[in-house]
Structure formats: C-alpha cells, structure tokens
C-alpha positions as CSV (number, residue, x, y, z in Angstrom):
1,M,-28.3,6.3,-1.7
2,E,-25.7,3.7,-2.7
3,A,-22.5,4.7,-4.6
4,S,-21.6,2.8,-7.7
5,A,-18.1,1.3,-8.3
6,K,-17.4,4.1,-10.8
7,D,-18.2,6.7,-8.2
8,R,-15.9,5.0,-5.6
9,R,-13.0,5.3,-8.0
10,Q,-13.4,9.1,-8.4
11,G,-11.4,11.3,-6.1
12,R,-9.8,8.2,-4.5
13,L,-7.3,9.1,-1.7
14,L,-4.6,6.6,-0.6
15,V,-4.6,6.2,3.2
16,K,-4.0,3.8,6.0
17,K,-6.9,4.0,8.4
18,E,-7.9,1.4,10.9
19,V,-11.5,0.3,10.3
20,L,-13.7,-1.7,12.7
21,I,-16.1,-4.0,10.8
22,N,-19.3,-5.1,12.4
23,K,-17.9,-4.0,15.8
24,A,-15.7,-7.1,15.8
25,V,-13.2,-7.4,12.9
26,K,-10.3,-5.0,12.5
27,G,-9.1,-4.0,9.0
28,Y,-7.3,-1.2,7.4
29,A,-8.6,1.1,4.7
30,L,-6.0,1.6,2.0
31,D,-8.0,4.0,-0.1
32,I,-11.1,6.1,0.4
33,S,-13.4,8.2,-1.7
34,E,-16.8,9.8,-1.1
35,G,-18.4,6.6,-2.3
36,G,-16.4,3.9,-0.6
37,M,-13.1,2.3,0.4
38,F,-10.8,-0.7,-0.1
39,I,-10.2,-2.6,3.2
40,Y,-7.3,-4.9,3.8
41,T,-8.5,-7.7,6.1
42,H,-7.8,-11.4,6.6
43,V,-11.5,-12.2,7.2
44,Q,-13.4,-13.4,4.1
45,F,-16.6,-11.6,3.2
46,I,-19.1,-12.4,0.5
47,K,-20.0,-9.9,-2.3
48,D,-23.1,-7.8,-1.5
49,T,-22.7,-8.4,2.3
50,L,-23.9,-5.4,4.3
51,L,-21.3,-4.1,6.8
52,D,-21.2,-1.6,9.7
53,L,-18.0,0.4,9.5
54,I,-16.4,2.6,12.1
55,F,-13.3,4.7,11.4
56,T,-11.7,8.0,12.2
57,L,-10.7,10.5,9.5
58,E,-8.9,13.1,11.6
59,Q,-7.0,12.7,14.9
60,D,-9.2,13.7,17.9
61,A,-12.2,13.9,15.6
62,P,-15.3,11.8,16.4
63,P,-15.4,8.5,14.5
64,V,-17.4,8.0,11.3
65,N,-20.0,5.2,11.7
66,I,-21.6,4.3,8.4
67,Q,-22.9,1.3,6.4
68,G,-21.3,-0.3,3.4
69,R,-21.9,-3.0,0.9
70,V,-19.2,-5.4,-0.4
71,Q,-18.8,-4.6,-4.1
72,F,-15.9,-6.9,-4.9
73,V,-13.6,-9.4,-3.1
74,Q,-9.8,-9.6,-3.7
75,K,-9.2,-13.1,-2.3
76,D,-6.8,-13.3,0.6
77,V,-6.2,-9.5,0.4
78,G,-9.4,-7.5,1.1
79,I,-12.7,-6.1,0.0
80,G,-14.0,-3.1,-2.0
81,V,-16.8,-1.5,-0.1
82,G,-19.4,1.0,-1.4
83,F,-21.0,3.3,1.2
84,I,-24.8,3.3,1.6
85,N,-27.3,5.4,3.4
86,L,-24.9,8.3,3.9
87,I,-26.2,11.2,5.9
88,H,-25.3,14.8,4.8
89,L,-22.8,15.3,7.7
90,D,-20.8,12.2,6.8
91,I,-20.8,13.2,3.1
92,E,-19.4,16.6,4.0
93,R,-16.8,15.2,6.3
94,L,-15.6,12.8,3.6
95,K,-15.5,15.6,1.0
96,Q,-13.5,17.9,3.3
97,F,-11.0,15.2,4.3
98,I,-10.3,14.1,0.7
99,A,-10.0,17.6,-0.6
100,K,-7.6,18.5,2.2
101,N,-5.3,15.6,1.7
102,M,-5.6,14.7,-2.0
103,D,-2.7,16.9,-3.2
104,A,-0.6,16.9,-0.1
105,H,3.0,15.7,-0.3
106,P,4.4,14.0,2.8
107,L,7.3,16.4,3.0
108,G,5.5,19.5,1.7
109,A,4.9,20.8,-1.8
110,E,8.4,22.4,-2.1
111,A,10.0,19.0,-1.3
112,A,8.0,17.4,-4.1
113,D,9.4,19.9,-6.6
114,V,13.0,19.9,-5.4
115,D,13.8,16.2,-4.9
116,K,14.1,14.7,-8.3
117,R,15.9,11.5,-7.2
118,K,14.3,8.1,-7.9
119,K,12.5,6.9,-4.9
120,V,13.3,3.4,-3.5
121,L,11.5,1.7,-0.7
122,L,13.4,-1.0,1.2
123,V,11.0,-3.5,2.9
124,D,12.5,-5.9,5.4
125,D,11.8,-6.7,9.0
126,L,15.5,-6.8,9.9
127,A,17.1,-3.4,10.5
128,S,20.5,-5.0,9.8
129,A,19.4,-6.1,6.4
130,R,18.1,-2.7,5.5
131,N,21.3,-1.0,6.7
132,T,23.4,-3.3,4.6
133,Y,22.0,-2.0,1.4
134,K,20.7,1.5,2.2
135,N,24.0,3.5,2.1
136,K,25.0,2.1,-1.3
137,L,21.6,3.0,-2.8
138,V,21.8,6.5,-1.4
139,L,25.3,6.9,-2.9
140,A,23.9,5.6,-6.2
141,G,21.6,8.7,-6.2
142,C,18.3,7.1,-4.8
143,A,16.1,8.6,-2.2
144,V,15.6,5.6,0.1
145,R,12.9,5.0,2.7
146,E,12.6,2.0,4.9
147,A,9.7,-0.2,6.1
148,A,9.9,-2.9,8.7
149,S,6.7,-4.7,7.7
150,G,4.2,-5.0,5.0
151,M,1.7,-2.7,6.8
152,D,4.5,-0.1,7.3
153,A,5.2,-0.2,3.6
154,I,1.6,0.4,2.7
155,K,1.5,3.4,5.0
156,L,4.6,4.9,3.3
157,I,3.4,4.0,-0.3
158,S,0.0,5.7,0.4
159,K,1.9,8.9,1.2
160,E,4.3,8.8,-1.7
161,T,4.5,6.3,-4.5
162,P,8.1,4.9,-4.9
163,D,9.6,4.2,-8.3
164,L,10.9,0.8,-7.0
165,V,10.3,-1.5,-4.0
166,I,13.0,-3.9,-2.8
167,L,11.0,-6.6,-1.0
168,D,11.9,-9.4,1.4
169,L,9.5,-12.3,1.4
170,Q,9.9,-13.6,4.9
171,M,8.3,-11.1,7.3
172,E,6.0,-11.2,10.3
173,G,2.4,-10.2,9.7
174,M,1.9,-9.2,6.1
175,D,4.7,-11.1,4.3
176,G,6.3,-10.0,1.0
177,V,4.0,-12.2,-1.2
178,K,0.9,-10.6,0.3
179,L,2.3,-7.1,-0.1
180,L,3.1,-7.8,-3.7
181,Q,-0.4,-9.1,-4.3
182,L,-1.8,-5.9,-2.8
183,L,0.4,-3.7,-5.0
184,R,-0.8,-5.5,-8.1
185,A,-4.4,-5.3,-7.1
186,N,-4.3,-1.5,-6.7
187,E,-4.7,0.6,-9.8
188,E,-2.5,3.3,-8.3
189,W,0.4,1.0,-7.4
190,K,0.2,-1.9,-9.9
191,K,3.0,-0.4,-12.1
192,I,5.5,0.0,-9.3
193,K,8.7,-1.9,-10.1
194,V,9.6,-4.6,-7.6
195,V,12.8,-6.4,-6.9
196,V,12.5,-9.4,-4.6
197,L,15.6,-9.6,-2.3
198,S,15.2,-12.6,0.0
199,G,17.1,-15.2,1.9
200,R,15.2,-18.2,0.4
201,I,13.0,-18.4,-2.6
202,T,11.4,-21.8,-3.3
203,S,10.5,-22.8,-6.8
204,Q,6.8,-22.6,-5.8
205,E,7.2,-19.1,-4.4
206,A,9.1,-18.0,-7.5
207,E,6.4,-19.3,-9.8
208,R,3.7,-17.5,-7.9
209,I,5.6,-14.2,-7.6
210,A,6.5,-14.3,-11.3
211,S,2.7,-14.2,-12.1
212,F,2.6,-10.8,-10.4
213,G,5.4,-9.4,-12.5
214,V,8.7,-8.5,-10.8
215,A,11.8,-6.8,-12.2
216,D,14.2,-9.3,-10.7
217,F,14.8,-12.1,-8.1
218,L,17.9,-11.6,-6.0
219,S,19.4,-13.8,-3.2
220,K,20.7,-12.1,0.0
221,M,23.3,-14.8,0.1
222,I,25.1,-13.6,-3.0
223,T,23.9,-10.0,-3.6
224,T,26.4,-7.5,-2.3
225,P,25.3,-3.8,-1.7
226,N,27.2,-2.8,-4.8
227,K,25.5,-5.4,-6.9
228,L,22.1,-4.4,-5.6
229,A,22.7,-0.7,-6.3
230,E,24.0,-1.5,-9.8
231,R,20.9,-3.7,-10.6
232,V,18.5,-1.1,-9.2
233,K,20.1,1.6,-11.3
234,Q,19.7,-0.6,-14.4
235,I,16.1,-1.3,-13.7
236,L,15.2,2.4,-13.0
237,E,17.0,3.5,-16.2
238,A,15.3,0.9,-18.4
C-alpha cells in the first residue's frame, strides 16, 4: 500500500539519517514519518520514480530496506518520498522509532522547561569566526550553539529548533544559500529568523537570498561582536 502526501506529513519526525538510494547514491533523510521521508541529495530524480532505500533507525539495529516513490522534487535540494509496499515489521519499526523520539528534547525534558533563553545557532566553517561572536551573544542572554557546516546545522536544528540562525554563505559542502533554501522548504523550519553574516555578498547573491526572506544582511568586515549582539536582540524582540 502506498502512503499519500497527507499521510507522510502526519507524525513527522525531524532527523538526520544517512540513506542509500538504489544502492549507489548517498543522501540524508531530514524528516521521517510512517508514510515517507524528505531526502537531501544533490542527485536529481524525477517525480514518480521508484527507489530502493536503505537506512538505519537505531544504532546497532539492522537496516531498513524498503521501496519509495518520489512524490515531489525540491530543485537543487532534495526529494519527498512516499513509502510503498511496506511489510508489517517495517511499519512497526517506524511507528516505534517515531513514538520514542517525537517528544524527546536533546538535553532532556527538564532542560526544555528550565532554559527559557532565546536559542541562536551560529553557522560558520571557521571556528575563529564563531568564537568572535559567541561570547557576546551569550552575555546578551542567548543560548548559543555552533555548527561548522550546513549538514551540522541541519543535525542540530532537527534536534531543537532555534529562534534565530546566524549564517555564513561561504562554506564547504552545503553552503549558506543551500541551507537557507532547505530551511524555507521545510514546514517546520520556514519561520526561523535568519541573519546572514558573511565576508562577501554579491548583488546577485543578495537578490537571491532576499527572495527567501532574511532578517538582515551583515558584513563581517564591519560588524563587531557588540553590533551583532545588539542587532540579534532587536530582531528577537521584534
């Protein structure tokens, strides 16, 4: 039986799981439900294409090997896949995994209740750049996490949604533009506020990024830690 797109959206768990497609193409599942998943991949697939998918739900558990059908394509980002021909065992494994993790907080339930600070995610592949700004943001009352790449950012966001992302554009692998596109394509993440903090922003990049909706564009050349902390506070309080 094939799941509909509506079914796929129900009980959707944000994850970061490596997926092997057709035993040849590596991708990453960014969400999963009993009916399907969204897979980040550079390889282009056509809608309605049938795929063989292999992924692991739990560490040390045997992999899940199932079929899927491409239900929609997000150009240059990934594909939404609906599971088909699921056997009872796979259905039960998916149900149990989603139920177990759906309400989990990365630091535990008590931490979710206690820490009321605004959550800021710094995304930059240079540790020195992150360190430059982190301390001032913490002193300004923010809970700050760091990501050294776009994929690291996705992993952190899937565990706990930040209130604001500070994003560099020039990064290896998944760059800032691609990460921003992913955020805006995901229903759970599309309203996250984003501040672009980058060394160079061309007019072409600025025009494209503006179409995704960002709270501000800031240049590393002239943005001091104090100025960034002040601007972030203004945006979060708005």
